[in-house]
N, C-alpha and C positions, 0 to 999 in steps of 0.2 A: 760767237756761237761755239760751244765746246764740242769736242768729239767723243764725249763719254755719255752713256745713257744708262740709267739705273732703273730697274723694275723691282718694286718692293712688294712684300707681302702685306696684305690688309687683314690684321687680326680681327677687326670688327666683322668682316665678311665671313671669316672662318668660324667665329663664335656663332654668328647667325645661322650658318649652315648646320652646325652641330645642334643648336637649339631646335631648329626646324625638324631635323631628322629624329631627335629625341621625342619631340611632340608627336610626330607621325607614328613612331613605334608604339608609344603609350596609347595613342588613339586607336590603332589597329588591334592591340591586345584587349583594350576595353571593349571595342566593337565585337571582337570574337567572344569574349565572355558574356556580353549582354545578349547577343543573338543565340548563343547556345543555351543560356538561361531561359530566354523567352520560348524557344522551340521546345525545350524540355518541360517547362511549365504547361504549355498548351497541350503537350502530349499526355502529361499526367492528369490535367483537369478535364480535358475532353478527349479521351482515348477513342471513343466511338466516332467522333467527327473527323479526326485526322487519320485514323486507321493505320495502314501499313506505310503511308507516306512520311510520317514523322521521323522514323529512323534515317530515312534517306536524306531528308532535309537537314537533320542534325549532322549526319556524316559530311554532307556537302558543305554545310556552314563551317564546321570545324576544319575541314581540309582547306577550304579557301582562306579562312581566317589564319590558320597556322602558316600557310605558304606566304601570304602577304605580310604577316608579322616577321617571318624569317627574312624576307626581302628588306623590310624596313630596318630590322636590326643590323643587317649587313651594311645598309646605307649609313646608319648611325655610326657603326664601327669605322667605316672608311672615312667619313667626314671627320671623326674624332682623330684619326691617324694623321690626316692632312692638316688639321688645326694645330697639331703639335709643332709643325714646321713653320707656322705663320708668324715669323718675326724677322725683321731686318730685310736685307737685300736678297732677292730671289735670283735675279739675273743681272749681271753687269756687262755692258758691252763697250768696247772702244775700237780704235782702228787696228790694234794689235791682236785682239782676240775677244773671248767671251768667258765670263765667270758663270758657271752653271752648277748648282748644287754644291757651292763652296769649292769648286775645282776650276782652276784656270786652264783654258784651252786656247792655243793660238789658232788663227783661222785655217792654216794649212792642215792642222790636225783634225778638223771637223769633217766627218764623213757625210753626215746628213742631219737635218733638223726637221722633225715632223711633229705636227700637232695632232694628237689622237683624241677623239671624243671620249668622254667619260662613260662608264657603265657601272651599274650597281652602286650608284651613289658616289663614285669617284669623280674627281674633277677632270675637266679637259686638261690634257697635259702636254707640255713640250718635252719631246724625247729627243735627246741629242745622242747620236752615235758617232764615235770617234773612228779613226782609221784602223785602230787596233781592235775594233768591234766591241769595246766597252760602251755602256750606255749610262746616261744620266737623265733624270726625270724631274720636272718641276710642275706642280699643279698650277695651272693658269687661272682657274676660277677664283682663287683666293689672292690674286695679285691685282695690280692696278693697270693691267695692259690687256688690250684686245689682240687676238691672234694676227689680224691683218696689219696692225700697227707694228707688232713685233717683226713681222716679215719685212716691212719697209725699212725699219731700223737696221736689221741684220744685213739686208742687201746694201744699204748705204755704207755702213761702217766696215763691212767686209770687202768693200770695193767690188761687189758683184760676184765674189768667189763662193759665197754661201747664201742660201735663202731658206725660208721655212716652207715646207710642203704643207699646204692647207687643204689638199684634195680630200682628205678623209672627213672633213667637216661638211662636205656637200651631201 
């Protein structure tokens, strides 16, 4: 049994996340246009039936549609940014230290390792903070590891000197 452990990026997962986010953005924009068109046509064809409510429905529909479309676009942009990283080794560990974001760190240099949940379409990320307060980040959703497995490997290979804080995932 070797004392080295490699965690690799999965380009297929990254491409899938980008594709899903792109589809979601296009779907939301299409929904926005379709609902605005339907409400506008109903207002033009039957103005007496909808009365003063049509402008409020139109404003509410456009506001909701624009806000969800912006959220979807941000998700798409973040997924695309993470997908650019998705090739090769993400994290390498052995008994001497850890390679994170293409930077080698010995175990005594590691201040903390925290898994932070993603937001606005960003992946759950491992954030390593060194003793000099510099940080490195690796998106875990596009790798081949689960956070608890990473914690176990870090604890074993660091000899118990370092662990991964998973408390933010609760």
